[in-house]
C-alpha positions as CSV (number, residue, x, y, z in Angstrom):
1,X,-0.2,0.0,0.0
2,X,3.2,2.4,1.1
3,X,4.8,1.5,-2.3
4,X,1.0,2.3,-4.3
5,X,1.4,5.5,-2.8
6,X,4.7,6.3,-3.5
7,X,4.6,5.7,-7.3
8,X,1.8,8.9,-8.1
9,X,3.8,11.1,-5.3
10,X,7.2,10.7,-7.5
11,X,5.6,11.2,-10.5
12,X,3.6,14.8,-9.2
13,X,7.6,15.4,-7.9
14,X,9.1,15.1,-11.3
15,X,6.3,17.7,-12.9
16,X,7.1,19.8,-11.1
17,X,10.7,19.9,-11.7
18,X,12.1,21.4,-14.6
19,X,15.0,19.0,-17.2
20,X,17.8,20.6,-15.7
21,X,17.7,18.4,-12.8
22,X,18.5,15.5,-14.9
23,X,22.0,15.6,-14.2
24,X,23.4,14.5,-10.9
25,X,24.6,18.0,-9.3
26,X,24.2,21.6,-10.8
27,X,27.8,22.7,-11.9
28,X,29.0,26.2,-10.7
29,X,31.9,27.5,-12.3
30,X,31.6,30.4,-10.2
31,X,30.0,32.3,-7.1
32,X,28.8,35.9,-7.2
33,X,28.3,37.3,-3.0
34,X,26.1,39.9,-2.4
35,X,25.5,41.2,1.7
36,X,26.7,42.3,4.7
37,X,29.0,41.2,7.3
38,X,27.7,37.8,7.7
39,X,29.3,37.4,4.3
40,X,32.0,39.7,3.7
41,X,35.3,38.1,3.0
42,X,37.4,41.3,3.0
43,X,35.5,44.4,1.2
44,X,35.4,46.6,4.7
45,X,39.1,45.8,5.6
46,X,40.1,46.4,2.1
47,X,38.4,49.8,2.3
48,X,38.5,51.2,5.5
49,X,41.3,49.2,7.5
50,X,41.6,44.9,8.3
51,X,39.4,44.0,10.9
52,X,41.5,43.3,13.2
53,X,43.3,40.1,15.5
54,X,42.1,37.9,17.0
55,X,39.4,37.7,13.7
56,X,40.8,34.7,11.5
57,X,42.7,33.4,14.2
58,X,40.8,29.9,14.6
59,X,41.5,29.0,11.0
60,X,43.1,31.4,8.6
61,X,45.8,32.2,11.8
62,X,45.6,36.2,11.0
63,X,42.8,38.8,10.3
64,X,41.4,37.5,6.5
65,X,38.8,40.4,6.5
66,X,36.0,38.5,8.1
67,X,34.3,39.0,11.0
68,X,34.7,35.8,13.0
69,X,37.3,33.4,14.0
70,X,37.5,31.8,10.5
71,X,35.2,30.4,8.1
72,X,31.8,31.6,7.3
73,X,28.8,30.4,5.4
74,X,29.9,31.3,2.1
75,X,33.7,29.9,2.8
76,X,31.7,27.0,3.7
77,X,29.2,27.3,0.4
78,X,32.4,27.9,-1.9
79,X,34.0,24.2,-0.3
80,X,31.2,22.4,-1.3
81,X,31.0,23.5,-5.1
82,X,34.5,22.9,-4.7
83,X,35.5,26.4,-5.3
84,X,38.1,29.0,-4.2
85,X,37.2,31.0,-1.2
86,X,35.7,34.0,-3.1
87,X,38.0,37.3,-2.8
88,X,36.6,40.8,-2.0
89,X,35.8,42.7,-5.1
90,X,38.0,45.9,-3.3
91,X,40.9,43.8,-2.2
92,X,43.1,45.0,-4.6
93,X,45.9,43.3,-3.1
94,X,46.4,38.9,-4.3
95,X,42.8,38.8,-5.4
96,X,42.0,36.2,-7.8
97,X,38.7,36.6,-9.3
98,X,38.3,33.4,-12.1
99,X,35.8,31.7,-9.6
100,X,33.8,34.8,-9.0
101,X,33.7,37.7,-6.5
102,X,32.2,38.9,-3.3
103,X,30.3,42.3,-3.8
104,X,29.7,42.2,0.2
105,X,30.8,44.7,2.7
106,X,30.4,44.4,6.6
107,X,27.6,46.8,7.8
108,X,26.1,47.0,4.2
109,X,22.6,47.7,4.3
110,X,20.2,47.7,1.3
111,X,18.7,51.0,1.3
112,X,21.8,53.9,0.7
113,X,22.7,55.1,4.0
114,X,22.2,58.7,4.9
115,X,24.8,58.5,7.3
116,X,28.8,58.0,7.0
117,X,30.2,54.8,8.8
118,X,31.9,57.1,11.4
119,X,28.6,58.4,12.3
120,X,26.4,54.6,12.2
121,X,28.9,51.9,11.4
122,X,26.6,51.8,8.5
123,X,29.1,50.9,4.7
124,X,28.7,53.0,1.9
125,X,28.8,50.1,-0.1
126,X,24.6,49.3,0.1
127,X,23.4,46.8,-2.2
128,X,22.6,49.7,-5.3
129,X,26.6,50.4,-5.0
130,X,27.6,46.5,-5.2
131,X,25.1,46.1,-7.6
132,X,27.5,48.8,-9.9
133,X,30.8,47.2,-9.0
134,X,29.2,44.0,-10.1
135,X,27.7,45.8,-13.3
136,X,31.5,47.0,-14.1
137,X,33.2,43.9,-13.2
138,X,30.9,42.0,-16.3
139,X,31.7,44.2,-18.3
140,X,35.5,45.2,-17.5
141,X,36.0,41.6,-16.6
142,X,36.1,40.2,-20.0
143,X,38.2,43.5,-21.8
144,X,40.8,42.6,-19.6
145,X,41.1,38.9,-19.6
146,X,41.2,39.3,-23.6
147,X,44.0,40.6,-23.0
148,X,45.7,37.2,-22.4
149,X,48.6,36.0,-20.4
150,X,48.1,36.6,-17.1
151,X,44.1,38.2,-17.2
152,X,43.2,34.8,-18.3
153,X,44.5,33.3,-15.1
154,X,42.4,35.5,-12.7
155,X,39.2,36.8,-14.2
156,X,36.1,34.4,-15.3
157,X,35.4,33.2,-18.6
158,X,32.1,35.1,-20.1
159,X,30.0,31.9,-19.7
160,X,30.6,31.7,-16.1
161,X,27.9,34.6,-15.3
162,X,25.2,33.1,-16.8
163,X,26.3,29.6,-15.0
164,X,27.3,31.2,-11.8
165,X,25.3,30.8,-8.3
166,X,24.2,34.7,-7.2
167,X,24.2,34.5,-3.2
168,X,22.5,36.7,-1.5
169,X,22.7,37.5,2.8
170,X,21.4,41.0,3.2
171,X,18.9,42.8,5.1
172,X,20.2,42.9,8.9
173,X,21.9,46.3,8.6
174,X,18.0,47.5,7.9
175,X,16.4,46.4,10.5
176,X,18.9,47.7,13.3
177,X,19.1,51.2,12.1
178,X,15.6,51.6,12.4
179,X,16.5,50.3,16.0
180,X,19.5,53.2,16.2
181,X,16.9,55.8,15.3
182,X,15.0,54.7,18.4
183,X,11.9,53.6,16.1
184,X,9.1,51.1,17.5
185,X,8.3,48.0,16.3
186,X,6.1,49.1,14.0
187,X,7.1,52.1,12.8
188,X,10.2,49.4,11.5
189,X,7.6,46.9,9.9
190,X,6.4,50.0,7.8
191,X,9.6,50.7,6.1
192,X,10.7,47.1,5.2
193,X,8.4,46.6,2.1
194,X,10.7,49.7,0.6
195,X,13.7,47.5,1.3
196,X,12.4,44.3,-0.3
197,X,11.1,46.5,-3.1
198,X,14.6,47.9,-3.3
199,X,16.6,43.9,-2.9
200,X,13.6,42.2,-5.2
201,X,14.3,44.6,-8.2
202,X,18.4,44.2,-7.2
203,X,17.6,40.3,-8.1
204,X,16.1,41.7,-11.4
205,X,18.9,43.4,-12.5
206,X,21.6,40.5,-12.3
207,X,18.8,38.1,-14.4
208,X,19.0,40.9,-16.8
209,X,22.3,40.7,-16.7
210,X,22.2,37.3,-17.1
211,X,22.3,35.5,-13.9
212,X,20.2,32.8,-13.5
213,X,20.9,31.1,-9.9
214,X,20.3,32.5,-7.0
215,X,20.6,31.5,-3.2
216,X,18.7,34.0,-1.0
217,X,19.4,33.4,2.7
218,X,16.8,36.0,5.3
219,X,17.8,37.0,7.9
220,X,18.3,35.9,11.4
221,X,17.0,36.0,14.8
222,X,18.8,39.7,15.8
223,X,16.8,39.6,19.3
224,X,19.4,36.8,20.1
225,X,22.7,38.7,19.4
226,X,24.5,40.6,22.4
227,X,25.0,44.0,20.3
228,X,21.0,44.1,20.1
229,X,20.7,42.9,23.7
230,X,23.1,44.9,25.2
231,X,22.5,48.4,23.1
232,X,18.9,48.4,22.4
233,X,17.6,46.9,26.1
234,X,13.5,45.8,27.0
235,X,11.8,45.1,29.8
236,X,12.6,42.0,31.3
237,X,8.4,40.7,30.7
238,X,9.6,41.1,26.6
239,X,12.9,38.8,26.9
240,X,12.0,34.8,26.7
241,X,12.6,32.3,27.7
242,X,16.2,31.7,26.3
243,X,16.8,35.7,26.9
244,X,16.0,36.9,23.4
245,X,14.7,39.8,23.1
246,X,10.9,38.8,21.6
247,X,9.7,42.5,19.9
248,X,13.3,42.6,17.9
249,X,13.3,38.7,16.7
250,X,9.5,39.7,15.9
251,X,10.7,42.3,13.7
252,X,12.8,39.8,12.0
253,X,10.1,37.7,11.4
254,X,8.1,39.8,9.7
255,X,11.4,40.9,7.2
256,X,11.7,36.8,6.3
257,X,7.6,36.6,5.9
258,X,7.5,39.6,3.7
259,X,10.8,38.6,1.7
260,X,9.3,35.1,1.0
261,X,6.4,36.4,-0.5
262,X,8.5,38.5,-3.2
263,X,10.7,35.3,-3.7
264,X,7.8,33.7,-4.6
265,X,6.6,36.9,-7.2
266,X,10.1,36.6,-8.0
267,X,10.1,32.8,-9.2
268,X,7.0,33.9,-11.4
269,X,8.1,36.7,-12.6
270,X,11.8,35.8,-14.0
271,X,10.7,32.4,-15.8
272,X,14.6,31.0,-16.4
273,X,16.0,31.8,-12.7
274,X,16.0,29.5,-10.1
275,X,15.4,30.8,-6.5
276,X,16.3,29.1,-3.6
277,X,15.0,31.1,-0.4
278,X,17.0,29.7,2.7
279,X,15.6,29.8,5.9
280,X,18.9,30.7,8.5
281,X,16.9,31.9,11.3
282,X,15.3,28.9,12.3
283,X,18.7,27.0,11.7
284,X,20.0,30.4,14.1
285,X,17.2,30.2,16.1
286,X,17.5,26.7,16.8
287,X,21.1,27.1,17.4
288,X,20.8,29.2,20.0
289,X,18.7,28.0,22.0
290,X,19.3,24.4,22.3
291,X,23.4,25.0,22.3
292,X,23.6,23.1,25.1
293,X,22.0,20.3,23.6
294,X,24.0,20.5,20.2
295,X,27.4,21.1,22.9
296,X,27.7,24.7,22.5
297,X,27.6,26.9,25.7
298,X,27.2,30.5,26.1
299,X,25.4,31.5,23.1
300,X,24.2,34.9,24.0
301,X,27.8,35.9,25.3
302,X,30.2,36.8,22.9
303,X,33.7,35.1,23.2
304,X,35.6,38.5,21.5
305,X,34.7,41.4,23.4
306,X,34.6,43.4,26.7
307,X,32.8,43.1,29.9
308,X,28.9,43.6,30.9
309,X,26.2,40.8,30.8
310,X,27.2,40.0,26.8
311,X,31.0,40.5,27.0
312,X,29.9,43.3,24.3
313,X,31.2,47.1,24.5
314,X,30.2,49.5,21.5
315,X,32.9,51.6,22.1
316,X,35.3,48.4,22.7
317,X,34.6,45.7,19.7
318,X,36.9,42.2,19.4
319,X,40.9,43.3,19.0
320,X,40.7,46.8,20.0
321,X,43.7,47.5,21.7
322,X,44.5,50.6,24.2
323,X,47.9,51.4,26.2
324,X,48.3,49.8,29.3
325,X,51.3,51.1,31.2
326,X,52.4,52.7,28.4
327,X,52.6,49.3,26.5
328,X,49.6,48.3,23.5
329,X,47.6,45.8,24.7
330,X,45.3,44.1,23.2
331,X,41.6,44.8,25.3
332,X,38.8,42.8,24.2
333,X,40.4,39.8,23.8
334,X,39.1,36.2,22.2
335,X,37.6,33.4,25.0
336,X,39.7,30.0,25.6
337,X,36.9,28.1,24.2
338,X,35.9,29.6,20.9
339,X,35.4,25.8,19.4
340,X,32.1,25.7,22.1
341,X,30.8,29.1,21.1
342,X,28.4,30.3,19.0
343,X,28.0,33.6,19.0
344,X,32.3,35.7,17.8
345,X,31.4,39.6,18.7
346,X,28.7,40.1,19.8
347,X,27.0,40.4,16.6
348,X,28.8,37.6,14.2
349,X,29.0,34.0,14.2
350,X,32.0,31.8,15.3
351,X,33.6,29.3,12.7
352,X,32.0,26.4,14.8
353,X,28.5,28.3,14.0
354,X,28.8,28.8,10.6
355,X,29.8,25.4,10.1
356,X,26.8,23.8,11.6
357,X,24.5,26.2,10.4
358,X,26.0,25.7,6.8
359,X,25.1,21.7,7.5
360,X,21.8,22.6,8.1
361,X,21.8,24.5,4.7
362,X,23.7,22.0,2.5
363,X,20.9,19.1,2.8
364,X,18.0,21.9,1.5
365,X,15.9,20.8,4.6
366,X,15.6,25.0,4.9
367,X,15.6,25.7,1.4
368,X,12.4,26.7,-0.7
369,X,12.4,24.1,-2.6
370,X,13.7,21.8,-0.4
371,X,16.7,20.6,-2.9
372,X,20.5,20.4,-1.7
373,X,22.8,23.0,-2.8
374,X,24.4,20.9,-5.5
375,X,21.1,21.0,-6.8
376,X,20.5,25.2,-6.6
377,X,20.4,25.0,-10.6
378,X,17.1,23.6,-10.8
379,X,14.5,25.8,-11.5
380,X,10.9,24.6,-10.3
381,X,7.9,24.8,-12.2
382,X,5.1,27.1,-10.3
């Protein structure tokens, strides 16, 4: 009886998947990433100075432009696809763009900021600027590659742009922008549609330039991040049993539900695109709320920071040095048990956390459509 039920289900499923899925896996020769610090592999560091040690201590053993002790989710995506780690587009030292480029910078927002980075921490490299950089890279990389020689080895082939995986992990800073302005939950929700309009238009522009495979992350539970808990505290009655700020997570959930609706529309509109929506919110929330069960500890406390309940101080961030008795000393140091920790610096995740999050993403259980990363070129029929 079970087999009889299974057969029509399999037949039905076969009609919902585009023929491109007939091959065992997709072949992505490159990744082009758009985002913020969750996926920045050196953009902000190239423009405004290197993220200081102990950033990079675990895997790279020196600062690597990443705001983490080691690898990010985008690094594990590259590994899984058999590709090199992405160099930041802004990094002119030793970069190889033959298999893609990373346009993300820490502090980036979807909407252009109306403050400087020194005023608010918002990167001037917002998503619209990242798109300009991508468009310029698309055109100029081919002009320069045609010169031959070393340029052929450092820049992507023309066909890679249509075959690549385009990853988006951005939006978190648009939500905290409202918190910085002391906006209420409802006021922040009110501008989220505009944020998503601009994000949707960005995806359309990449599609117009030939991009066909899109991998889109929603935003994480910002109400569980030490820097949010420290800087924008809420009454004890609005803290859940895990220690997270309920109204802050409400904002993230609203953003994510609206983002998913936009993705559904884009799937119908961009008929030649394969678009995967990835629910990183649920994965990160599980890791934070079940940290002990998963072998981690202190999920709401920064590993690298200085003082306070959450080991976070916005004036003394990870790696900050002060002169102490005439000697330059690192004040915000790394913890001794980083391999057991979830949060790195109050804002970002540790390599341990990023690896675990990627492992959940990779199989497709938290994706729509629910397909593994290596099948992200599969176009579902709506």
